[in-house]
C-alpha positions in Angstrom: 0.0 0.0 0.0 1.5 3.3 -1.1 -0.2 6.6 -0.3 -3.5 4.8 0.3 -3.2 2.9 -3.0 -2.4 -0.8 -3.5 -0.5 -1.9 -6.6 -0.1 -5.3 -8.2 3.1 -5.5 -10.2 4.6 -8.2 -12.5 8.3 -8.0 -13.2 9.7 -10.4 -15.8 13.3 -11.7 -15.9 16.1 -9.2 -16.5 17.3 -9.2 -20.1 21.1 -9.5 -20.5 22.8 -6.1 -21.0 24.5 -3.1 -19.4 21.2 -1.9 -17.8 18.3 -3.6 -16.1 15.7 -4.1 -18.8 12.6 -6.3 -18.3 9.0 -6.6 -19.0 6.9 -4.9 -16.3 3.1 -4.5 -15.8 1.5 -2.7 -13.0 -2.1 -1.8 -12.0 -3.9 -0.3 -9.1 -6.1 -2.6 -7.2 -9.1 -1.6 -5.2 -8.4 -3.4 -1.9 -4.9 -4.7 -1.1 -5.9 -7.2 1.6 -8.6 -8.7 -0.8 -6.0 -8.9 -3.6 -3.6 -10.7 -1.2 -6.3 -13.2 -0.3 -7.0 -13.9 -4.0 -3.3 -14.5 -4.6 -3.1 -16.9 -1.6 -6.2 -18.7 -3.0 -4.3 -19.2 -6.2 -1.6 -21.0 -4.2 0.9 -18.1 -4.0 2.5 -17.0 -0.7 4.6 -14.2 0.6 8.3 -15.2 0.5 10.0 -11.9 0.9 8.9 -8.5 2.2 10.7 -5.2 1.9 10.0 -1.6 2.7 11.2 1.6 1.0 10.4 5.3 1.0 10.4 6.7 -2.6 10.5 10.2 -4.0 10.1 10.6 -7.8 11.2 13.4 -10.1 10.8 13.6 -13.9 12.6 15.4 -16.7 13.0 14.7 -20.4 11.0 11.5 -20.3 13.0 9.9 -17.5 11.7 9.3 -14.0 14.4 9.6 -11.3 13.3 7.7 -8.2 15.2 8.0 -5.0 14.6 5.0 -2.8 15.5 4.9 0.9 15.7 1.3 2.1 16.9 -0.4 5.3 20.2 -1.3 3.4 20.9 2.0 1.7 19.7 4.8 -0.6 19.4 4.0 -4.3 18.6 6.1 -7.4 16.6 4.4 -10.0 16.2 5.8 -13.6 13.3 4.7 -15.6 12.7 5.6 -19.3 14.1 5.0 -22.7 17.7 3.9 -22.9 18.9 7.2 -24.5 17.1 9.2 -21.8 18.6 7.1 -19.1 22.1 7.5 -20.5 21.7 11.3 -20.8 20.4 11.5 -17.2 23.2 9.3 -16.0 25.7 11.8 -17.5 23.7 14.8 -16.1 24.0 13.2 -12.7 27.8 12.9 -13.0 27.7 9.1 -13.3 28.5 6.5 -15.9 27.0 3.1 -16.8 29.8 1.6 -14.7 27.9 2.9 -11.7 24.7 0.9 -12.6 23.6 -1.6 -10.0 21.6 -4.4 -11.6 20.9 -6.4 -8.5 17.3 -6.6 -7.2 16.5 -5.3 -3.7 16.2 -8.9 -2.6 19.8 -9.6 -3.8 21.1 -6.3 -2.3 19.4 -7.3 1.0 20.8 -10.8 1.2 24.4 -9.5 0.4 24.0 -6.8 3.2 22.4 -9.4 5.6 25.2 -11.9 5.1 28.0 -9.3 5.3 26.6 -8.1 8.6 25.8 -11.5 10.0 22.1 -10.7 10.4 19.4 -13.4 10.9 16.5 -11.4 9.5 14.6 -12.7 6.5 12.8 -9.5 5.4 14.2 -6.1 4.5 12.2 -4.0 7.0 13.0 -0.7 8.8 13.5 -1.2 12.6 10.3 -0.7 14.5 
């Protein structure tokens, strides 16, 4: 649930390449808890939970998302490849700075490096 809205998102596998490209579909759903029950009725179950705070900015067809997570702050660029590369340069970065790992993978690396026993990427209560 984000800002009172629940979203259902499908993210396909990452295509090989220098930036994370994959099929994505997202839709708003009327009631998050009902959607969760439907997914559970289909035999799906929650296997990983994570939290993040996100701020989004947009310019020249690129969305710049700043995500604060329990394991660090990350900048995500979404848009067409040429726009992402131009924004990367404008931000003083290069494609060598791209992080292609998922939040799950970033979390497990952080957890293992710090000897934590937690299974979900959640902010301390």
